[in-house]
C-alpha positions in Angstrom: 106.9 -19.0 14.8 108.0 -15.8 16.6 107.6 -12.8 15.6 109.6 -9.7 14.2 111.1 -8.0 16.7 111.1 -4.3 17.0 113.7 -2.3 17.3 113.9 1.6 18.8 115.6 3.7 17.7 115.0 7.4 19.4 112.8 8.4 22.0 111.9 12.4 22.4 110.0 14.3 25.0 107.1 15.8 24.7 107.2 19.6 26.0 103.4 18.1 28.5 106.1 15.3 29.8 104.9 12.5 27.0 107.9 10.3 25.5 107.6 10.0 21.2 109.2 7.1 19.5 110.9 5.7 17.6 110.7 2.3 16.1 111.4 0.1 13.6 108.2 -1.9 12.5 110.4 -5.0 10.2 106.4 -6.3 9.4 105.1 -3.3 8.1 109.1 -2.1 7.2 108.3 0.7 7.6 110.1 3.4 11.0 107.4 4.4 13.0 107.1 7.1 15.7 103.9 6.8 18.2 103.4 9.7 20.7 102.0 8.0 23.8 99.9 11.5 25.0 98.5 11.7 21.4 96.4 9.8 18.5 98.5 11.6 16.3 101.5 8.4 14.1 104.0 8.6 10.9 105.4 6.0 9.0 108.1 6.2 7.3 108.4 2.7 5.1 111.7 1.4 3.7 110.3 0.7 0.4 110.7 3.9 -0.7 114.5 5.1 0.3 116.2 1.1 -0.5 118.5 1.9 -2.5 121.8 -0.4 -3.3 123.8 0.0 0.2 120.9 -0.1 1.7 117.4 -1.3 2.5 115.9 1.6 3.2 115.7 2.1 6.8 118.4 3.9 7.0 117.1 7.3 5.2 113.8 6.3 6.8 114.2 7.2 10.4 116.4 10.3 9.6 112.7 11.4 8.0 110.6 9.4 11.5 112.9 11.3 13.4 112.4 14.6 12.2 108.6 14.4 12.4 108.7 13.0 15.6 111.5 15.8 17.2 109.3 18.4 15.2 105.6 16.8 16.8 107.4 16.5 20.6 108.2 20.3 20.1 105.1 21.1 19.6 102.6 18.4 21.3 101.3 18.8 24.5 99.6 16.3 25.1 100.5 14.0 28.9 101.3 11.0 29.5 98.7 8.6 28.8 97.7 6.7 32.2 
């Protein structure tokens, strides 16, 4: 059986040089932002944002990208080796 594929939504560079990556996780049904320099992670679940035109992923992406940008602006962590 094949695994659901994670899709990259956005990448943000922290002031320390690490990358915060936002992806779609179809298994969790969430847009997940994860910092590559520190343990910070944020999950925005689609179900609570679903409407008649969208499964919630578009709205969750907006929230996840906002969190990622905010984190990138303040995180001083350097990229993990």
